[in-house]
C-alpha positions in Angstrom: -9.0 -36.0 27.5 -9.1 -34.2 24.2 -5.4 -34.7 23.3 -2.9 -37.4 24.1 -1.1 -36.6 27.3 -3.2 -33.5 28.1 -3.6 -32.3 31.6 -5.7 -29.4 33.0 -3.3 -27.0 31.3 -1.9 -28.4 28.1 0.3 -27.6 25.2 -0.3 -29.4 22.9 -16.9 -19.8 8.0 -21.0 -21.7 6.4 -22.8 -18.8 5.1 -25.5 -17.1 7.0 -28.9 -16.7 5.4 -29.4 -13.4 3.7 -32.1 -10.9 4.8 -35.2 -10.8 2.7 -37.6 -7.9 2.8 -41.4 -8.3 3.1 -43.6 -6.3 0.8 -46.5 -4.8 2.8 -48.2 -5.7 6.0 -50.2 -8.6 4.5 -47.0 -10.3 3.3 -45.5 -9.9 6.8 -48.4 -11.5 8.6 -48.7 -14.4 6.1 -45.0 -15.2 7.0 -45.8 -15.0 10.6 -48.7 -17.4 10.5 -46.8 -19.9 8.3 -43.5 -19.8 10.1 -44.2 -20.2 13.8 -43.7 -23.5 15.6 -44.1 -23.9 19.4 -41.4 -25.7 21.3 -41.9 -26.0 25.0 -41.9 -22.5 26.6 -40.6 -20.7 23.6 -41.4 -20.3 19.9 -39.0 -21.1 17.1 -39.6 -18.9 14.0 -38.4 -19.6 10.5 -39.1 -16.5 8.4 -37.5 -13.4 7.1 -36.5 -10.1 8.6 -37.2 -6.6 7.5 -34.8 -4.5 9.7 -31.5 -5.1 11.6 -31.6 -6.7 15.0 -30.3 -5.3 18.3 -27.9 -7.2 20.6 -29.6 -8.8 23.5 -29.2 -7.1 26.8 -26.7 -8.6 29.2 -25.3 -11.3 26.9 -21.5 -11.3 26.7 -18.3 -12.9 25.6 -19.7 -15.1 22.8 -16.2 -15.3 21.5 -14.8 -16.9 24.6 -12.0 -14.3 24.9 -12.1 -14.2 28.7 -10.3 -15.4 30.7 -7.2 -15.2 28.6 -5.5 -18.5 28.2 -1.7 -18.6 27.5 -1.2 -18.9 23.7 -0.8 -22.4 22.2 -2.3 -23.9 25.4 -5.7 -24.8 26.7 -7.4 -24.8 30.1 -10.0 -27.3 31.3 -13.0 -26.1 33.3 -15.2 -28.5 35.3 -18.9 -28.4 36.3 -19.6 -25.5 38.6 -16.7 -23.4 37.4 -17.1 -20.1 35.4 -15.6 -19.3 32.0 -16.1 -15.6 31.9 -19.9 -15.0 32.0 -20.5 -18.7 31.1 -20.9 -21.5 33.7 -20.0 -25.1 33.1 -23.2 -27.1 33.9 -21.9 -30.6 33.4 -18.7 -32.6 32.7 -15.9 -30.4 31.5 -15.0 -28.1 28.7 -11.7 -26.7 27.3 -10.9 -23.0 26.6 -8.3 -22.9 23.8 -5.8 -20.0 23.7 -4.6 -18.1 20.7 -2.7 -20.3 18.2 -3.9 -23.6 19.7 -6.1 -24.0 16.6 -8.0 -21.6 14.3 -10.6 -19.5 15.9 -13.7 -18.3 14.1 -13.4 -14.9 15.6 -10.8 -13.3 17.8 -8.2 -15.5 19.4 -9.9 -18.1 21.5 -12.6 -20.8 21.1 -14.2 -23.4 23.2 -14.2 -27.2 23.0 -17.4 -28.6 24.5 -15.4 -31.7 25.6 -12.7 -31.5 28.2 -11.8 -34.7 30.0 -15.3 -35.9 29.0 -18.4 -34.5 27.4 -19.4 -31.1 28.8 -22.0 -28.3 28.7 -22.0 -24.7 29.6 -24.7 -22.0 29.8 -25.2 -18.3 30.2 -28.3 -16.4 31.5 -29.1 -13.0 30.0 -31.9 -10.5 30.2 -34.7 -10.6 27.6 -37.9 -8.6 26.9 -41.2 -10.4 27.3 -42.7 -11.7 24.0 -39.7 -10.6 21.9 -38.1 -12.8 19.3 -34.4 -13.5 19.6 -31.9 -14.9 17.1 -29.0 -17.0 18.3 -26.1 -17.7 15.9 -22.8 -19.4 16.4 -19.8 -20.8 14.6 -19.4 -24.6 14.8 -16.4 -26.9 14.2 -14.9 -29.9 15.9 -11.8 -31.1 17.6 -9.8 -32.6 14.7 -7.3 -34.4 16.9 -9.1 -37.8 17.4 -12.3 -39.8 16.9 -15.1 -39.7 16.4 -15.0 -37.8 13.2 -18.5 -36.6 13.6 -19.1 -34.4 16.7 -22.6 -34.0 17.9 -24.5 -31.7 20.4 -27.5 -29.6 21.0 -28.5 -26.1 22.1 -31.1 -25.5 24.8 -33.1 -22.4 25.7 -34.6 -22.5 29.2 -34.1 -26.2 29.2 -35.8 -26.9 25.9 -33.9 -28.2 22.9 -33.8 -25.4 20.3 -31.4 -27.1 17.9 -29.4 -30.3 17.4 -26.2 -30.1 15.6 -23.4 -32.2 14.1 -20.1 -31.5 12.5 -17.9 -33.8 10.4 -14.2 -33.1 11.0 -13.0 -35.2 8.1 -10.5 -33.1 6.1 -10.1 -30.4 8.8 -7.1 -29.5 10.8 -6.0 -27.2 13.5 -5.1 -24.5 10.9 -8.3 -25.1 8.8 -11.1 -25.9 11.2 -13.9 -25.5 8.6 -16.3 -23.5 10.8 -19.9 -23.3 9.7 -22.5 -20.8 10.9 -25.6 -22.2 12.7 -28.7 -20.2 13.8 -32.1 -20.5 15.3 -34.8 -18.2 16.8 -36.9 -18.3 20.0 -39.6 -16.2 21.5 -38.9 -15.0 25.1 -41.5 -16.0 27.6 -40.0 -13.9 30.4 -37.4 -11.3 31.4 -34.4 -13.7 31.2 -33.3 -16.7 29.2 -30.8 -19.5 29.8 -28.8 -20.5 26.7 -26.9 -23.8 27.0 -24.6 -25.7 24.7 -24.3 -29.4 25.3 -22.0 -32.0 23.8 -23.5 -35.4 23.0 -20.4 -36.8 21.3 -19.6 -40.4 22.0 -17.0 -41.3 23.1 -16.3 -38.0 24.9 -13.0 -36.1 25.0 -12.8 -34.7 21.5 -15.9 -32.6 21.0 -17.7 -29.9 19.1 -15.9 -26.5 19.0 -18.0 -23.3 19.3 -17.1 -19.7 18.8 -18.7 -16.3 17.8 -22.0 -16.9 19.7 -24.4 -14.0 19.2 -27.8 -13.2 20.5 -29.8 -10.5 18.8 -33.3 -9.2 19.6 -35.8 -8.6 16.8 -38.2 -6.0 18.0 -41.5 -6.0 16.1 -40.1 -8.1 13.2 -39.5 -11.8 12.4 -36.0 -13.1 12.6 -34.2 -15.2 10.1 -33.6 -18.7 11.4 
């Protein structure tokens, strides 16, 4: 359980990298050849962009605003249950209502640990051989140990990024969100994005909010 005495319903910003502009076609292709690393069925790219990205088709509710949870409370969702367009894939997670603690964007946020460590995913449409940039705000449940919350992000079952967040000095009113990001190359017409808590012991996990997926057509995305 993430808070003492909690039941299924309970009462209880990091800077993003700036865009850099390439100068000429040769510069762009030098970046491409130097910045690509293959990971499983997709490619992680670490280079600069030249134009804005477009939102990925079909991806939704990266701010975890639906369903609406009663303010100052939370709701626990278990494996197989839906949280808006997301699906809990293992363990349990908690959706926190407005005022429960600080959100990175909007009113609600999601603790990847409910009664234990959890995971959730969303499948969305992609264009073949198109690079996508995933960004999200990361914090941690400040209410109990461990101080350092850990987890990972998977794309189509492959680890795209491991993350950790130290909650020391944070509080419900000052969560200390940081922005994390990575890129991948779509190998098909859909992708599965999954957030997984690896925090031990479970119950007070990483908190995520403001998840965005952008497509970068004919350009290289910032990671």
